N, CA, C and O atoms as a printed pandas DataFrame, in Angstrom:
     atom_number atom_name residue_name chain_id  residue_number  x_coord  y_coord  z_coord
0              1         N          UNK        A               1  -45.292  -13.125   43.512
1              2        CA          UNK        A               1  -45.853  -12.128   42.622
2              3         C          UNK        A               1  -47.341  -11.976   42.965
3              4         O          UNK        A               1  -48.061  -12.964   43.110
4              5         N          UNK        A               2  -47.779  -10.735   43.089
5              6        CA          UNK        A               2  -49.176  -10.478   43.414
6              7         C          UNK        A               2  -50.044  -10.683   42.177
7              8         O          UNK        A               2  -49.546  -10.766   41.054
8              9         N          UNK        A               3  -51.354  -10.762   42.408
9             10        CA          UNK        A               3  -52.278  -10.927   41.288
10            11         C          UNK        A               3  -52.200   -9.742   40.322
11            12         O          UNK        A               3  -52.277   -9.923   39.107
12            13         N          UNK        A               4  -52.048   -8.544   40.857
13            14        CA          UNK        A               4  -51.934   -7.356   40.013
14            15         C          UNK        A               4  -50.689   -7.436   39.140
15            16         O          UNK        A               4  -50.742   -7.118   37.952
16            17         N          UNK        A               5  -49.585   -7.853   39.711
17            18        CA          UNK        A               5  -48.345   -7.990   38.942
18            19         C          UNK        A               5  -48.489   -9.049   37.857
19            20         O          UNK        A               5  -47.997   -8.865   36.744
20            21         N          UNK        A               6  -49.159  -10.157   38.169
21            22        CA          UNK        A               6  -49.386  -11.205   37.176
22            23         C          UNK        A               6  -50.225  -10.682   36.017
23            24         O          UNK        A               6  -49.927  -10.953   34.854
24            25         N          UNK        A               7  -51.276   -9.930   36.340
25            26        CA          UNK        A               7  -52.129   -9.360   35.298
26            27         C          UNK        A               7  -51.365   -8.370   34.429
27            28         O          UNK        A               7  -51.577   -8.311   33.218
28            29         N          UNK        A               8  -50.484   -7.599   35.039
29            30        CA          UNK        A               8  -49.688   -6.645   34.277
30            31         C          UNK        A               8  -48.757   -7.370   33.307
31            32         O          UNK        A               8  -48.585   -6.934   32.169
32            33         N          UNK        A               9  -48.158   -8.468   33.752
33            34        CA          UNK        A               9  -47.272   -9.248   32.883
34            35         C          UNK        A               9  -48.069   -9.851   31.729
35            36         O          UNK        A               9  -47.647   -9.776   30.575
36            37         N          UNK        A              10  -49.220  -10.447   32.038
37            38        CA          UNK        A              10  -50.055  -11.037   30.992
38            39         C          UNK        A              10  -50.526   -9.981   29.999
39            40         O          UNK        A              10  -50.520  -10.214   28.791
40            41         N          UNK        A              11  -50.934   -8.824   30.506
41            42        CA          UNK        A              11  -51.400   -7.754   29.640
42            43         C          UNK        A              11  -50.278   -7.291   28.717
43            44         O          UNK        A              11  -50.510   -7.062   27.530
44            45         N          UNK        A              12  -49.072   -7.153   29.244
45            46        CA          UNK        A              12  -47.939   -6.728   28.436
46            47         C          UNK        A              12  -47.627   -7.762   27.355
47            48         O          UNK        A              12  -47.332   -7.394   26.218
48            49         N          UNK        A              13  -47.690   -9.045   27.694
49            50        CA          UNK        A              13  -47.437  -10.093   26.705
50            51         C          UNK        A              13  -48.495  -10.063   25.617
51            52         O          UNK        A              13  -48.179  -10.229   24.439
52            53         N          UNK        A              14  -49.748   -9.852   25.997
53            54        CA          UNK        A              14  -50.842   -9.802   25.026
54            55         C          UNK        A              14  -50.653   -8.639   24.072
55            56         O          UNK        A              14  -50.776   -8.804   22.859
56            57         N          UNK        A              15  -50.353   -7.461   24.609
57            58        CA          UNK        A              15  -50.171   -6.286   23.768
58            59         C          UNK        A              15  -48.976   -6.448   22.852
59            60         O          UNK        A              15  -49.025   -6.028   21.696
60            61         N          UNK        A              16  -47.895   -7.053   23.347
61            62        CA          UNK        A              16  -46.722   -7.284   22.516
62            63         C          UNK        A              16  -47.060   -8.242   21.388
63            64         O          UNK        A              16  -46.655   -8.014   20.248
64            65         N          UNK        A              17  -47.797   -9.318   21.681
65            66        CA          UNK        A              17  -48.182  -10.279   20.649
66            67         C          UNK        A              17  -49.127   -9.655   19.636
67            68         O          UNK        A              17  -49.011   -9.923   18.440
68            69         N          UNK        A              18  -50.051   -8.837   20.086
69            70        CA          UNK        A              18  -50.974   -8.166   19.179
70            71         C          UNK        A              18  -50.206   -7.225   18.256
71            72         O          UNK        A              18  -50.473   -7.167   17.056
72            73         N          UNK        A              19  -49.266   -6.503   18.813
73            74        CA          UNK        A              19  -48.425   -5.629   18.006
74            75         C          UNK        A              19  -47.622   -6.416   16.980
75            76         O          UNK        A              19  -47.472   -5.979   15.839
76            77         N          UNK        A              20  -47.108   -7.565   17.377
77            78        CA          UNK        A              20  -46.345   -8.419   16.454
78            79         C          UNK        A              20  -47.243   -8.923   15.330
79            80         O          UNK        A              20  -46.818   -8.979   14.176
80            81         N          UNK        A              21  -48.474   -9.289   15.654
81            82        CA          UNK        A              21  -49.395   -9.753   14.616
82            83         C          UNK        A              21  -49.704   -8.629   13.625
83            84         O          UNK        A              21  -49.762   -8.865   12.419
84            85         N          UNK        A              22  -49.900   -7.427   14.122
85            86        CA          UNK        A              22  -50.177   -6.302   13.238
86            87         C          UNK        A              22  -48.968   -5.977   12.368
87            88         O          UNK        A              22  -49.120   -5.683   11.183
88            89         N          UNK        A              23  -47.769   -6.026   12.946
89            90        CA          UNK        A              23  -46.556   -5.778   12.155
90            91         C          UNK        A              23  -46.401   -6.837   11.067
91            92         O          UNK        A              23  -46.015   -6.517    9.943
92            93         N          UNK        A              24  -46.699   -8.092   11.393
93            94        CA          UNK        A              24  -46.617   -9.167   10.408
94            95         C          UNK        A              24  -47.615   -8.938    9.283
95            96         O          UNK        A              24  -47.282   -9.106    8.110
96            97         N          UNK        A              25  -48.836   -8.556    9.636
97            98        CA          UNK        A              25  -49.854   -8.282    8.623
98            99         C          UNK        A              25  -49.396   -7.154    7.703
99           100         O          UNK        A              25  -49.520   -7.249    6.482
100          101         N          UNK        A              26  -48.872   -6.095    8.294
101          102        CA          UNK        A              26  -48.414   -4.965    7.480
102          103         C          UNK        A              26  -47.295   -5.391    6.538
103          104         O          UNK        A              26  -47.254   -4.964    5.383
104          105         N          UNK        A              27  -46.404   -6.216    7.021
105          106        CA          UNK        A              27  -45.300   -6.693    6.177
106          107         C          UNK        A              27  -45.823   -7.565    5.042
107          108         O          UNK        A              27  -45.383   -7.428    3.900
108          109         N          UNK        A              28  -46.752   -8.453    5.346
109          110        CA          UNK        A              28  -47.300   -9.346    4.323
110          111         C          UNK        A              28  -48.043   -8.567    3.241
111          112         O          UNK        A              28  -47.938   -8.888    2.057
112          113         N          UNK        A              29  -48.786   -7.556    3.644
113          114        CA          UNK        A              29  -49.590   -6.768    2.711
114          115         C          UNK        A              29  -48.817   -5.577    2.136
115          116         O          UNK        A              29  -49.289   -4.876    1.240
116          117         N          UNK        A              30  -47.609   -5.373    2.684
117          118        CA          UNK        A              30  -46.792   -4.209    2.295
118          119         C          UNK        A              30  -47.536   -2.907    2.552
119          120         O          UNK        A              30  -47.554   -1.999    1.722
120          121         N          UNK        A              31  -48.145   -2.846    3.719
121          122        CA          UNK        A              31  -48.881   -1.661    4.143
122          123         C          UNK        A              31  -48.059   -0.898    5.166
123          124         O          UNK        A              31  -47.300   -1.485    5.937
124          125         N          UNK        A              32  -48.220    0.406    5.163
125          126        CA          UNK        A              32  -47.606    1.243    6.190
126          127         C          UNK        A              32  -48.589    1.402    7.351
127          128         O          UNK        A              32  -49.764    1.049    7.248
128          129         N          UNK        A              33  -48.084    1.935    8.438
129          130        CA          UNK        A              33  -48.971    2.221    9.569
130          131         C          UNK        A              33  -50.001    3.269    9.178
131          132         O          UNK        A              33  -51.142    3.231    9.639
132          133         N          UNK        A              34  -49.597    4.198    8.333
133          134        CA          UNK        A              34  -50.532    5.245    7.902
134          135         C          UNK        A              34  -51.653    4.686    7.047
135          136         O          UNK        A              34  -52.746    5.252    7.020
136          137         N          UNK        A              35  -51.406    3.593    6.352
137          138        CA          UNK        A              35  -52.463    2.984    5.553
138          139         C          UNK        A              35  -53.357    2.094    6.412
139          140         O          UNK        A              35  -54.574    2.072    6.229
140          141         N          UNK        A              36  -52.756    1.359    7.350
141          142        CA          UNK        A              36  -53.522    0.421    8.171
142          143         C          UNK        A              36  -54.362    1.122    9.238
143          144         O          UNK        A              36  -55.501    0.726    9.488
144          145         N          UNK        A              37  -53.817    2.143    9.856
145          146        CA          UNK        A              37  -54.503    2.799   10.979
146          147         C          UNK        A              37  -55.937    3.218   10.658
147          148         O          UNK        A              37  -56.834    2.912   11.444
148          149         N          UNK        A              38  -56.198    3.907    9.534
149          150        CA          UNK        A              38  -57.589    4.287    9.243
150          151         C          UNK        A              38  -58.492    3.081    8.967
151          152         O          UNK        A              38  -59.696    3.137    9.217
152          153         N          UNK        A              39  -57.920    2.002    8.459
153          154        CA          UNK        A              39  -58.697    0.779    8.241
154          155         C          UNK        A              39  -59.216    0.241    9.573
155          156         O          UNK        A              39  -60.335   -0.264    9.665
156          157         N          UNK        A              40  -58.376    0.362   10.598
157          158        CA          UNK        A              40  -58.752   -0.098   11.942
158          159         C          UNK        A              40  -59.661    0.917   12.619
159          160         O          UNK        A              40  -60.546    0.551   13.391
160          161         N          UNK        A              41  -59.438    2.195   12.325
161          162        CA          UNK        A              41  -60.212    3.257   12.965
162          163         C          UNK        A              41  -59.455    3.941   14.082
163          164         O          UNK        A              41  -60.055    4.507   14.996
164          165         N          UNK        A              42  -58.125    3.887   14.006
165          166        CA          UNK        A              42  -57.276    4.531   15.010
166          167         C          UNK        A              42  -56.257    5.404   14.276
167          168         O          UNK        A              42  -56.113    5.314   13.057
168          169         N          UNK        A              43  -55.560    6.239   15.026
169          170        CA          UNK        A              43  -54.543    7.085   14.414
170          171         C          UNK        A              43  -53.264    6.280   14.177
171          172         O          UNK        A              43  -53.049    5.234   14.789
172          173         N          UNK        A              44  -52.431    6.786   13.283
173          174        CA          UNK        A              44  -51.145    6.138   13.027
174          175         C          UNK        A              44  -50.275    6.153   14.283
175          176         O          UNK        A              44  -49.534    5.204   14.539
176          177         N          UNK        A              45  -50.364    7.228   15.063
177          178        CA          UNK        A              45  -49.583    7.313   16.298
178          179         C          UNK        A              45  -50.018    6.235   17.296
179          180         O          UNK        A              45  -49.180    5.628   17.964
180          181         N          UNK        A              46  -51.324    6.001   17.393
181          182        CA          UNK        A              46  -51.831    4.958   18.289
182          183         C          UNK        A              46  -51.371    3.585   17.810
183          184         O          UNK        A              46  -50.972    2.745   18.618
184          185         N          UNK        A              47  -51.425    3.355   16.505
185          186        CA          UNK        A              47  -50.967    2.078   15.958
186          187         C          UNK        A              47  -49.482    1.882   16.230
187          188         O          UNK        A              47  -49.053    0.777   16.560
188          189         N          UNK        A              48  -48.706    2.932   16.096
189          190        CA          UNK        A              48  -47.271    2.847   16.377
190          191         C          UNK        A              48  -47.029    2.454   17.825
191          192         O          UNK        A              48  -46.206    1.583   18.106
192          193         N          UNK        A              49  -47.746    3.097   18.748
193          194        CA          UNK        A              49  -47.599    2.758   20.172
194          195         C          UNK        A              49  -47.993    1.310   20.425
195          196         O          UNK        A              49  -47.313    0.594   21.159
196          197         N          UNK        A              50  -49.098    0.882   19.811
197          198        CA          UNK        A              50  -49.572   -0.488   19.981
198          199         C          UNK        A              50  -48.526   -1.482   19.464
199          200         O          UNK        A              50  -48.234   -2.479   20.125
200          201         N          UNK        A              51  -47.968   -1.214   18.293
201          202        CA          UNK        A              51  -46.959   -2.107   17.715
202          203         C          UNK        A              51  -45.653   -2.087   18.502
203          204         O          UNK        A              51  -44.843   -3.008   18.397
204          205         N          UNK        A              52  -45.455   -1.040   19.283
205          206        CA          UNK        A              52  -44.254   -0.943   20.117
206          207         C          UNK        A              52  -44.451   -1.569   21.491
207          208         O          UNK        A              52  -43.529   -1.588   22.306
208          209         N          UNK        A              53  -45.659   -2.086   21.750
209          210        CA          UNK        A              53  -45.906   -2.781   23.011
210          211         C          UNK        A              53  -46.465   -1.923   24.123
211          212         O          UNK        A              53  -46.557   -2.379   25.262
212          213         N          UNK        A              54  -46.841   -0.690   23.821
213          214        CA          UNK        A              54  -47.415    0.167   24.855
214          215         C          UNK        A              54  -48.860   -0.237   25.138
215          216         O          UNK        A              54  -49.521   -0.866   24.311
216          217         N          UNK        A              55  -49.324    0.132   26.304
217          218        CA          UNK        A              55  -50.681   -0.205   26.728
218          219         C          UNK        A              55  -51.703    0.522   25.856
219          220         O          UNK        A              55  -51.439    1.598   25.318
220          221         N          UNK        A              56  -52.874   -0.097   25.732
221          222        CA          UNK        A              56  -53.965    0.522   24.985
222          223         C          UNK        A              56  -55.215    0.496   25.843
223          224         O          UNK        A              56  -55.334   -0.308   26.767
224          225         N          UNK        A              57  -56.142    1.383   25.529
225          226        CA          UNK        A              57  -57.397    1.384   26.272
226          227         C          UNK        A              57  -58.363    0.369   25.649
227          228         O          UNK        A              57  -58.097   -0.187   24.583
228          229         N          UNK        A              58  -59.467    0.146   26.323
229          230        CA          UNK        A              58  -60.435   -0.867   25.880
230          231         C          UNK        A              58  -61.046   -0.520   24.528
231          232         O          UNK        A              58  -61.309   -1.411   23.720
232          233         N          UNK        A              59  -61.273    0.759   24.276
233          234        CA          UNK        A              59  -61.862    1.178   23.006
234          235         C          UNK        A              59  -60.941    0.828   21.846
235          236         O          UNK        A              59  -61.391    0.316   20.821
236          237         N          UNK        A              60  -59.666    1.103   22.008
237          238        CA          UNK        A              60  -58.688    0.777   20.965
238          239         C          UNK        A              60  -58.611   -0.723   20.757
239          240         O          UNK        A              60  -58.576   -1.196   19.621
240          241         N          UNK        A              61  -58.584   -1.467   21.840
241          242        CA          UNK        A              61  -58.533   -2.924   21.738
242          243         C          UNK        A              61  -59.735   -3.449   20.966
243          244         O          UNK        A              61  -59.584   -4.325   20.113
244          245         N          UNK        A              62  -60.920   -2.931   21.249
245          246        CA          UNK        A              62  -62.118   -3.382   20.549
246          247         C          UNK        A              62  -62.054   -3.037   19.061
247          248         O          UNK        A              62  -62.479   -3.834   18.225
248          249         N          UNK        A              63  -61.534   -1.870   18.726
249          250        CA          UNK        A              63  -61.402   -1.496   17.318
250          251         C          UNK        A              63  -60.467   -2.454   16.594
251          252         O          UNK        A              63  -60.752   -2.883   15.475
252          253         N          UNK        A              64  -59.352   -2.789   17.231
253          254        CA          UNK        A              64  -58.382   -3.703   16.611
254          255         C          UNK        A              64  -58.992   -5.092   16.450
255          256         O          UNK        A              64  -58.865   -5.704   15.390
256          257         N          UNK        A              65  -59.645   -5.587   17.484
257          258        CA          UNK        A              65  -60.237   -6.918   17.413
258          259         C          UNK        A              65  -61.362   -6.978   16.385
259          260         O          UNK        A              65  -61.479   -7.961   15.653
260          261         N          UNK        A              66  -62.187   -5.940   16.323
261          262        CA          UNK        A              66  -63.251   -5.896   15.305
262          263         C          UNK        A              66  -62.659   -5.897   13.905
263          264         O          UNK        A              66  -63.164   -6.580   13.014
264          265         N          UNK        A              67  -61.586   -5.131   13.707
265          266        CA          UNK        A              67  -60.935   -5.103   12.402
266          267         C          UNK        A              67  -60.374   -6.480   12.062
267          268         O          UNK        A              67  -60.498   -6.942   10.928
268          269         N          UNK        A              68  -59.766   -7.127   13.031
269          270        CA          UNK        A              68  -59.201   -8.459   12.786
270          271         C          UNK        A              68  -60.281   -9.461   12.381
271          272         O          UNK        A              68  -60.051  -10.321   11.531
272          273         N          UNK        A              69  -61.436   -9.344   12.982
273          274        CA          UNK        A              69  -62.537  -10.261   12.625
274          275         C          UNK        A              69  -63.027   -9.975   11.213
275          276         O          UNK        A              69  -63.370  -10.911   10.491
276          277         N          UNK        A              70  -63.071   -8.718   10.796
277          278        CA          UNK        A              70  -63.484   -8.374    9.430
278          279         C          UNK        A              70  -62.473   -8.886    8.421
279          280         O          UNK        A              70  -62.862   -9.389    7.367
280          281         N          UNK        A              71  -61.187   -8.770    8.714
281          282        CA          UNK        A              71  -60.146   -9.217    7.802
282          283         C          UNK        A              71  -60.173  -10.734    7.663
283          284         O          UNK        A              71  -59.953  -11.272    6.578
284          285         N          UNK        A              72  -60.440  -11.400    8.745
285          286        CA          UNK        A              72  -60.439  -12.867    8.762
286          287         C          UNK        A              72  -61.595  -13.440    7.975
287          288         O          UNK        A              72  -61.473  -14.520    7.397
288          289         N          UNK        A              73  -62.717  -12.738    7.940
289          290        CA          UNK        A              73  -63.923  -13.250    7.286
290          291         C          UNK        A              73  -63.798  -13.347    5.782
291          292         O          UNK        A              73  -64.741  -13.762    5.109
């Protein structure tokens, strides 16, 4: 496996895990994607793609991580 292929696998696993964490949070809080998305600063469609394991850009990733840090505090 090439380095690029390894990075693609790792990136996919990370995005899938991040999506799973967001789905778990929504379930615990009984929030919909439409309620959570504006809290993060992204659209509901983007959140849906993220929770489905699709790739995200760096800006979206930073918004999600910043939101997670605010929630954790």
